[in-house]
N, C-alpha and C positions, 0 to 999 in steps of 0.2 A: 280426601278422607279415605281410610281403609275400611273394608267391610269384613276382613278376615285376617287372622294372624299369618305371618309370612310362611312361604313354602319351607318344608323341612321340619315343621313342628311335629308332624306325624312320625317321621323317622327318629326324632329326638325322644319321642315317647318310648320307643323300644329300648333306647340306650338307658334312659332313666329307670324304666321298669327292670332292666337287667341288672342294674347296680343296686336297686333298692333291696333292703333286707326283708325276709319272708313275713315277719309278724312283729307285733309290739313286744312280745316276750323275747323274741330273738334280738330285737333292737336293744332291749335292756341288758341282756346277757353280753352283747357285743360292747356296750358302753362300760360294763363292769370289767370286761377283759382289757379294754384299752386304757382305763383310768381307774383302777380299783380304789385308790386312796384319795382321789380328787373330790373336792367339795361338790356335793350334788344339791342339797337343799339346806336352807336356813329357815327356822320356824320359831315362833314365840310360844312360851308356855303361859299358863294362867296368871303368872306374876310379871308378864311382859319381859321375861328373860329370853334371849334368843339362843338357840342351839343349832349345831351343825351336824349333818349326816353326810358321809361319803357314799360313793356308789356301792361299795361292798356291803355297807350297812343297809342301804336301800334294798339290795338284793336279798339279804337275809330276811328282812321284814316282809317283802312281797312274796318270797318263796314260802314263808310260814303261812301267810294268808291263803295262798293258792293251795297249799297242802291241806289246810283246814277245809276248804271247799270240796276238794276231792274226797277227803275223809267223810264229809257229810253227804256223799253220794252224787254230787253234781257232775255232769258229763259235758262233753265238748259242745260249745255254743249255748249251754244253759245260761239263762240271764240272772245276773245279780244287780239289783237296783241300788243306787246311791242317792240318798236324799240328805244333803248337807251343804253348808256354806263351804267356800273355798278354804281348805286347810290341808296339812300334810296327809292326814289320814285318807282324804279323798283320793289323792294320788296313789297312795299305797294300796288302797282297795282296788282302784282301776287297774294298776299294773299287776296286782295279785290275781285279779280275774284273768288277765292275759296269760299269766304263768300257768294257770290251771286250764287254759283254753276255753274259759267261759267268756261271756260277753257282758258288757256294762250297759244297763239301762239307766238313763239320766233323768233325774227329777229335781226341779228347782226347789230350794228349801222354802220359798214363799208360796208354793202351790197349795191350794185349798184341799182339804181332806177328800172331797168328792172326786177331784181330778187326780189326786194321788192314787186312789183306788182304781180309777179308770186306766191309768198308765200301767199299774201293776197287773191288772187283768189282761189288758191288751198285749203287753210285752211277755206274758207268761213268766214273770220273774219268780224265782224259787227262794231267794234269800234277799233281805234288804239290809243295807248298812245305813243306819239312821244316826244323825248327829247327837240328838238328846231326847229327853222324855217328850218334848212337844212334838217332835217328828214321829216318835214311836206311837204316840196317841193317834196320829192321822191314819195309822194302819190298824191298830187294835180296836178302833171304834167301828170297824167293819167286820161283823161276824162271819161273813161269807169268805173272808180272806184267811181264816184260821188254817184251813187245809192247804190253800194255795201258797201261803207264806208261813211255813212252820218255824222259821228262825229269823230273828231280827238281831243284828249285831249293833249295839249302841256304843258310840264313840265316847260321849260324856254321860256316863250312867253306870248302873250296876245290873248284874244278872238277877233275874227273878226266879231262877231255878227251873223254868219251863221253856217259855218261848223266846225270852230275851237273854242274850249273853253279852257281857262286857267285852270291849275291844281287846284288852290285854289277855283276857281268858281265851278268847277265840284264837289269838296268835299262839298262845301256849298249847292249845289243842292241836294247832297245825304243826307245831314243833314236835309234839309227841307222835303224831301220825307220820311225820317225815322220818323220825328215828326208826320207826317200825317198817316204813316203806320208802327207803332212801332214793329210789328212782322214780317216784310217782310224778313229780313235777317234770323231770327230764322226759319221761314217757309222753306226757301231754304236749311238751314242746315239739317232740319229734313228729307228732301227727298234725300240728297246726300249720296251715298253709295260708298264703295271701288271700285265698278265696273264702276263708272262713269269716263268719260274722265277728267283728270286734266290738262294735258299739251300736247301740240303739238309742239315738238321740231324739227326744220328743220336742218338736218345734212348738214354741208358744205362739201358735198361729193367731193372726188378728181376726180370723173368722172361724167359728166352729171349734170342734175338738182338736187337740194337738195330734199331729201325725208322727208316727215313729219312723225315723230315717235310718235305713239299714246301711251302715258303713262297714265295709270289709277291712281286714288288715291292710290290704293293698292300697286302700285310700290314704291311710295315715303314713305308711312307709314311702309311697310314691310322693306324697305331698312334702314330707320331710326331705327327701332326696332332691326334689325340685327346688325348694326354697334354699337348700344348701348351695345351689349353683349361683344364687344371687349375691352371695358374699355379704350378707346383711349383718350377721352376728358371728361370733367365734367363741371358742371354749374359754377364753379369758374373761368374758363378759359376765356381769351379774345382772340378772333380770329381777324385776319386782312384779310378782303375780298376785293380783287381787281379783281378776276377772272370774265370774261364775264358771266353775268347771262343768256345770250342767249345760252350759252353752258351748257350741262347737268352737267358738273363738278361743275360749280358755282351754278347752280340751286339746286343741291343736298345739298349744304351747308344750304339752307333755311330749308329743311326738317330735317336735323340733329339738327339745332338750336332749332327748335320747340320741338323736342323730348328730347334733352339732356340739353337744357337750358343755354348753354354758351352765352357769350356776343360777339357782333360783331362790330368792327369798319369798316365802309364801305366807300371805295373810289376807283373807277375804273381807275383813271388816272395812267398809267404805269410810267410816268416820276416822280411821287410823291412817288413811293413805298419806296425807301430808306429813304427819308426824313420822311415819315409817320411812318415807322418802328421805327426810332429813337424817334419820338414824342409820338406815341401811346404805345410803348413797349408791344406788344402782347405776348401771351403765345405760339401761334402757327399760322401758315399760310399755305395755300395751294397755289401751283404754278405749272407752266409748266417747263419742262427742260430748255427752253431758258432763263428764268429768272435766274435760278441758274448758267447756263453757263455764263451769262453776268456778274454776281457778281464776279465769279471766274476770268473771263477774265479781268475785271477792276482792280483786285488786281494784276494779273500777268503782266499787261502792263502799269499800272499807274505810277505816279511819284515815288512811294515808291518801285518800282521794280528795280531801278537802284542805283548805288553808294553804300554808306555805309548802308543806309536803306535797299536797295535791298539785300545786303549780310546778314544782320541781319534777314530779313524776310525769305530768303532761308534757313538759318541755323535753324530758328524756325520751319519751316514746315518739314525740314528733320528730326528734333528731334521728332516732333509730329507724323510723319509717323511711326517711330520706336515704339512709344507708343501705336499705334492702336491695335495690337494683344492683348496686355495686357488689354486694356480698353474693347475690344469686349468680352473677356473671363472673365471680371470682376476679374482680377487677379492683385496682387500687382506688381508694376514695380520694377526692380532692383534699388538699392539706387541711383546710379550715373545717370541712365536714368531719374528717378523721379525728381532729383534735376535739371537736364537740362530742363526737360519738364516744371517744374514750372517757370523757368526763361523764357523759350520760350513763355509760356502762358501769363506771365506778360508783356513782351515786345511787343508781336505781336498779339497773338491769341485773347486775351481778348479785345483788341481794335477793332478787326473785329466784335466780338460778340456785343460789346457796340454800334457800328455803326448800327447794326440791331436791336437795342432796349435793348439788355442786358438781356432780360427775356425769350427769345424763348426756349421752351422745345423741340420742334421738328417742322419740316416742312414737308409737304406732296407733292410729285411730281406726277403728273398724266398727262393724255391727250396724252403723247408721251413717247418714251423710254428714260429713264435717264441713262447716262453713269455711270457705277460702279466707274469709275475713278474720275468723278466729285463728286459722292456721298462720296467716301473715302476722298477726299480733304476737304469737309465740315466737315466730322466726325473728321478728324485730327485737325481741328480748333475748335472743341467742339460744332459744330452745326449739329444736327442730321437731315438728310433728309431721310425720309422713302418713298419708292415708292409704288404707288398703281396702279390699273389697272381696266378698265371698258369701257363700250361703251354706247353711247346714248340709244341704243336699249335695254339695260339692266340697265337703270337708273344710270349708271356711275360707281359706286363704287362696284366692284365685288370681289376684293382682295386687301389687304393692309397689309404692314409690320407694326409691332408694334415697337415703339422705344425701348422697353425693350428686344426685340429679333430681332435684325437687321441682315439681310442677304443681302450683297451687290449683286446686279444683279437680285435678286428675286423681284417680285411684291407682295409678301406676301402670306398668306394662303387665300383661298376663304372665304368670309364672312360666318358666321353661317347661315345654312339653305339654302345655295346656292349649288346646285349640279353641279359639274364640271367634265367633261369627256374629255379625250384626245383620239381623233379618230385615226384610223389606219394610216392616212396620217399626223398625228401630229396636226391637227386642234383642237383648244380649243372650247369646247361646254359648254353652261350653260343652266340650267333649274331651275326656281324658279318664284315666283310671281313678281319679279322685271322685268321679260322679258316683252317687249312691247306687246300691244294688236295687233299691226301690223303696216304696213306703210299706211298712209292715202291715200285712193282712189287708192291703188296699191296692189291688191291681188296677182299678179304675183310675185312681189318682196317679199311680205310677205311669200308666199309659198316656195320661194327659200331660205329664211333665217331661217324659223322655220319649222322643220320637223314634221312628223305625230305624233311623241312621245313627242313633245313639246320642243325639244332641239334647242336652238338658236345657229346657226353656226357663230362664230365670224369672220372668215376669217383670224384669226391670228394663227400662229403655236407656239407651246410651249410644255412644259412638267411639270409634278409634280415630285418633288424629294421624297425621302423616308420619309421625315418629313412632306410632304404635302404642301411645298412651291411651288408656281406657278412661272415658268420662261417663259417669252414671247420671242420668237426668231425673228419673223418677220411676215409680211403679206404674205399669201400664194401666191398671185398674183405678189408680188414684188421680189420674190427670183430670184437671178441671177444664171444661169447655164453656167459655162465657157465651152469653146470648149473641155477642158480636162475632162469634166463630173463632175466637182466639183460644189456643190451648195454653194452659198455665200449669207448670209443675209445682204442686203444693210444697214439696220439700225445698224448692229454691226460695219460695216466699217465707217458709217457716225458718229456714236457715238464716235469712236476712234479719228476721225478727229476733231470733235467739242471739245473734251476734251483736245487735244494736240496742236491745232493750234489756239492760242488765238485771232488772228486777223480776224477770219471768223465768219459769222453769219449763213451761210447755207452751206450744203454739200450734193451732190447728187452722190451716187455711181453708176457707169455704167459698162457694160462689158458683158451683156448677149450674149452668142455665141462667145465670144472672148477668147483669150488665158489667159488674165489677167484682173484685175480690174482697172478701171480708175475712175476719179472723176471730177465733176464740183464744183468749190468753189466760194462762194460769200463773199466779204469782209464786215466786220462790219464797217459802216460809221464812227462812232465816233473813234473807235480804229485806223482806217486807216488814218483819218485826223490828229489825234494826232501823229501817226507815221511820217507822212509827215512833220508836223510842227517841230518835234524834230530833223529832218534830213535835214532841210533847203529847204523843198518843199512846204512851206505854201501857195503858190499861185496856186498850181495845183488842178485840179478838181478830184472828185472821180474816174472818168473813167481813167484819166491820171495816177493818183497814182497807181491804181490797176494793171497797165501794166508795171510798172517800173521794170527793171532787179533787182534792189535792193530788192524790196518786194518779188520777185520770189526767190532770194537766201535765204531770211529769212524764207519764207514759206517752202522751200526745207528741211530745218533743222527740222522744226516742223513736217512735213509729215513723215520724216524718223523716228522721235520719235513715231508718231502714229502707224507706221507699226510694231513697237516692241510689240504692244499690240494685234496684229492680227496673225492668222495662216498664213503660207507662201502663200497659195493660195488666201488669202483674201487681201494681201497687195496691196497698191496703187502704181502702177508702173508709171503711167502718170496722170497728172491733168492739168486742165485749170482754170485760174482765169477769171471769167466773168467781163466785164467792166461796169456792171449794176446790180442793185438789182432785186430780184424776187418779184413782187408786186401783190396785189389783182387786180389792174387795168389791168395788163397785162394778167391776168388769170393764172398766175404761181402758186399762192397760194390760199387757200381757206380763208373764212372769219375768221376761227380759226387759220390761218397761217400755215396750213399743206401744204406741197409741192405737187402739182399735178405732180407727177413724170413723168408719160407718156407724159403729155403735155410739160413739161420742156425739156425732152429729145428730143421730136419731133421738138420743136421750136429751139433747139440748135444742130440739128443733124450734121451739118457740123463740128462744134467744137468737138462733140463726136467722129465722124469718125476720126478726126485728131489725137485723143489720141491713135489710134491703127494703123493708116496707116504707114507702114514702120518700125514699132517697134516690131511686134509680132514675127518676125523671129529671132530677136536678144535677146529677153527676155525669160528667163526660169521661168515659173510661176508654176511649178509642186510642 
């Protein structure tokens, strides 16, 4: 096993830094120069009609936005917050900020009003771009923000003549200011350097208040230059972007597009993903594990999972699994297997690919751990899902698999020019220009995260194999130590449950200090209601269905299957099905839908205790 990336990485850093463009604004101007008429973005209107914009048009819109900011008196590195779902205007505002040398503060659209106010105050934001009246209300309900936030630009809404101005009116204001001051944006670009603040991303931390991560222009430009060396995407490809742009994973896609020139169809509505994939027919898409789990679960529990169709689908995937080793090794299949695989592909697998557009070359999973089992299922179907890894504090993409060299379970090799080290306690450390400048107004947290030698401590444990592939095992603070002294990575247990229990949406492994591992399970509402309808329980509520003995018997079988993918001391001996979902409003999950593990366990302590009371003396977990 390796403990550090190969020699020469430090030297490569200098080469990449030397080639990287100075700022996000300069990257946009370079893209316009290289391909002024090339398609940049596709986006839907309110009537579901899709429209195209080329790079010249993107340049005009972002320059107008930037000029409006300058006209309103904003200076270099002044913050402009964006609180909106993923849509074209989010990108235009972000790049418009860069054109004016301002910095973007990100706020998730599902953030509660109290936390919105906290972020606006902490970031010292001057102007807010809000998607609609609901987002505007989260700001205007705080009287103390009137002076701090004198202007709100509303994307879907109208001006009120005072504090709120409509999007189109703000752009017109910028065009008028630009006509009177034609060099104002150029002048800002001339003074913007790679050391200036570009983005202030607030992490949806699983504990305490979110922290503002300060990312300089150099983080994004270096990241884009580095990922470009991997030869993963090119300018002929069309990406489908639905990821939250308030999250660094989604935000990084803008930097990649500026540098690599691919096209993007953008629409953040999660309920439209499947329909849009079939309509847009993209070449690649980035997602989070839950999206891939939901697609797989829908296939496994849908109408085609039963009867004759179900038997055909089961045979097709069984055949496809046998073909996986040959496909991975790029070897010819035995004649009989090849013939069967071709039939399976025609009858079942190709139809799944067609539903997702039919042109996808690969998909990238990030933001959380992807189950190798889910990854293998997609690969069997002819859909390659590569896993990546990164953190907001390191501009998101720090390692990624290549679809030409897929390793199930690995998050890929560290990107070129990123130093990676495995500490003595297995913590993963990174050092490169992608590392944040620090936490905003929080020097203590910054010092705890970045050591004196510039290494960022991720808080994740993992290892590098002999080929340089990085594997992430878990969060250091989340490791479970059983009373028998065995360490259990909860994410491994949870991934096994999520991959094998098709009716659940969330799983939380518990058992620290106990003899064995238990779990709290949360049902997927759509799957559960469909299950109830198919079994004559159409009138029951979510809470009632989740507690039926019938569902318990069904889940028992799937949990037993999940346990076959775990070592003996990791297997789930007892579990409880919660009668409610874990929501943002209850404080159980973050804005990015990460489970606040400690909070969930504490708020369900009585249920957790019941998983172990009276059972530990009778169960052998060695």
